N, C-alpha and C positions, 0 to 999 in steps of 0.2 A: 570627274570626281572618283575617289577611291574610298571605300568604306569597309570596315569590319562590323558585322551585325551579329549580336548574340540575342537569342530569344528563348524565353521559357513560357510554356503554358502548362498549368496544372489544375487538376480536378481533385477535390477532397470529397469523399463519399461518407454518408452518415453511418454506414455499416459496410462490411465486405460485400462486394458485388462481383458479378461475372461480366466482363467487358466483351461486347460483340465486336466484330471487326470495325476498325476506325480508318477513315481516310484522312490523310494529312496533306494539306496544300500549303506548304511553307518552303518549297524549293523554288528559288527565284527563276524567272524566265531567263533563258540564255539566248541572246540575239545580238545583232550588230550594235545595239545601244546599251546592252548589259552583258558584260563579260564576267562570268562567274568562275571562282576558283576556291579551293580549300573548303568545300562544303562538308559539314559533319552533322549527323542526326543521332540523338540518343533518346531512347524511350524507356521509362521505368514504370511498372515492373518490366523486366526483359520480356519482350513478346515471344510467343511460340514461333512466329514467322514474320518476316518483313519483306515486301516486294516494292518495286517501283514501276510506274507505267505512265502512259499519256492518256488523258481523258478524251472525250469526243470532240473537244475544242482545242486539242493539242497542248493542254496544260500538264506539266509534270505533277505527279502525286506519289505519295507512299501509302501503301496499305499495310496495316499491322493487325495481327490477331493474337489471341491469348488463350491460355488453357488453365488458369488458376484464378481463385478469388483474390480480390485486392480492395483496399480501402482508399487507394489513391492512384492517379495516373499523371505522369509528368512527361512532357515532350520538350526537349531542348535542342536547338539548332545553332550553329555558328558557321559563318561563311565570310569570305572576302569577295567584293564585287567592284568592278570599275564601270562607271556610267559615262557615256560619251556624247550624249545628245545635248550639246551646249547651245544649239540654235534650233528651237522648236519650229521656226518658220522658214527653215532653209530648204524649201522645195517649191514646187509650182503646181497649182491646180490645173490638171489637164482636162477637166470637164467644163472649163469656163468659170468665171467668178460669181455668176448669178444663179439663183434658183430657177428651175429645179436642178437637183443634183443628178447629173447624167452618169449613171454607173455603167461600166463596161458590161455588155450583154453576157459575156462568159462568167462574170462574177455575181450576177444578180441572185442566182440560186443559192450560192454559198452565203450571201449576205442577208438572205430573207429572215433568219432568226433575229437579226439585229435591227430589223425594221418592224418586227411584230409588235402589235399593241400590247402594252402591259395590262395587267389585271387591275384596271382603274374603275372607280365608281363613276356614275354618271356626272356627279358634281366635279370630279377630278378631270374627266374628259372635256367638259365644257371649259373649265379653267385653263387647261393645257392648250386647247384650240385657240382661245382668245389671246392668251399670252404669246403663243407662237406667231399669230398673225400680226400682233402689235410689234413684236421684235423684228419681224421681217420688214415691216414698213419702215421702222426706225433705222434699219440697216440698209435701206434702199435695195432690198432684195439681194444683197451680196452675202455669200456664204460665210466667208471668214469673218466679216464684220458682225454678222449674226451670232456666230459662235463666241466671239470675244465679248459682245454686248451681253449675251446670255450669261456667260461666266461672271462678268462684273456685276450684273443685276443680282444674281443669286448670292454672291459674296457680300454685297452690301445689304441685301434684304434679310438674309438668314444668319442668325448668330449661332455659332457652333456650341453644342453642348455634348457632354459625354453621357451616352445612354448604354447601360450594361444589359438592359432587358432585351430579349430577342425581338426580331421583326423590324419592319420599316414602316414609318408613318405614311399616311396618305399624303398626296400632293397638296390637297386643300389644307390639311392640318399644318403641314410644314410652312406653307406660305402665310396662312392666317395667324399662326402663333409667332412667326418670325424667328423660329429656332428649330434646330434639329441636329442630329449627329451627322457625320460626314456621309454615311450611307443614305440618310434621308435627303440631303441636298443633292446627292448624286442621282437619286431616283428622279427628282424634278428635272435635272439637266437632261437625262436620257429620255424622259417622256417628251420633252419639247423637241429634242433633236429628231426623234422618230416621227413625231407629228409633222416636222418640216421635211421629212424624206431623207434624213441623214442617218445612215447606219450607226448605231451606238451600242456600247456594251459596258458592263460593270468591271471595275478593276479593284483588286485587293492587294495591298502591299504595305510599304512604309515610306516615310518621307523624312528628310533630314530635320526639318522643323527648326525650333529655336536652338542655336548652338550653345546656349547657356544651360540647357537642360540635358542631363545625362540620359534619362529614361524617355522613351518615346511611346507612341501608341500605334497599333495597327491602324491603317488608314484606307479609305475608299475614295475613288475618283472615277472618271469616265474616260473612255477612248471612243473616238468617232473615226469612221472610215471615209477618207477623202481621196478620190483618184489623183494620183501624182504624189501624195503624201503617204498613203497607206494608213495604218492605224495611228492616230494622233491623240495624245492625252490632254485632257482639261481637268483642272482641279477647282471646282466651284466653291469648295469650302475655303480655299485660300485665294481664289481669284487669279489663279496662275495657269498659263499654258505649261504643260509638263515638259521639263527639260531633264537635266542630269542630277537632280536632287530627289527624285522619286525612284523607288525600287519596286518593280512589278513582281508579284508572286503568281497571280492567276487573273485571267480575264474571261468573262463569260456573258452570254446573252441574258441570263437570269441571275439575280444576286445570290440565290441559295447555292448556286454552283461555284461561288467564290468563297464559301465558308472555309476558314483556315483548318478547322477540325470538325469532322462529322462522325457520329457513331452513337450507339446506345449502350445501355447496361441493363442487367437483370438483377433484381433484388427487391423483394416485397417491402414496400414502404420506404425504400431508400431514396435519398435526395442528394444533390451534389452542389458544390460551390466551386466557382471558376475564378482563377487568377491568371494574370499574365504580366510579363515584363519584357521590354525590348531596350537594348542598349546599342546606340549607333555611334561608332567612332570614326571620325574623319582622318584618313591616313595622309 
């Protein structure tokens, strides 16, 4: 698939404020499955400086800093990208098809952050443990079947809602209420994968979605590390194995490291309002 994607994020402040340095994570990953071209970024007000780098998990980012007061901040990007992963199951598990997942010894240290326990409550931990064991039994202890059944279970169990407030719901709340934003459902998926010994990480990006809709939303899903496959995406919000209709911006062990824009401002009593818009055109 080939897409042109235009994105705007804007902040309106109740009074002029001074912007501290901001990190922008809206530059898509460039790899064998995503071939990026024609990327442009515009920030208003014009920053005093702009740089680009790679973070600790090898994600590209822009850093911008400012030297004047402003009552707004707008970040606009546009790029063309080609996605090539038309068959998400086009590989072979080299660790065998049953649990436990036998990771290559030379990779275990690198994958440790993606196996680390999340900061869950005791109730969440109990629920995650029980669900993981039940799904492993239902899948006859087979790794790929477990992942597909987990993906389908969450898709059928949790209705998607749009939540603009920050933060992620607890696992227990998401499952008991039967609804959550994509990031909430992704947290449940990752928690169960890590409980099962499968390295898993958060992903932020966008997805083609409904072709009848011009505007889209930022989206979250998960990637798991499987020997033979490498990092493989699952989207429990849509019940999909990720193929060529998802565009990855950033992937990280912790969700806060996937935030598209981070930064603070200084201004006594000031508050902000956030807006964003994404347009995805299929070429």
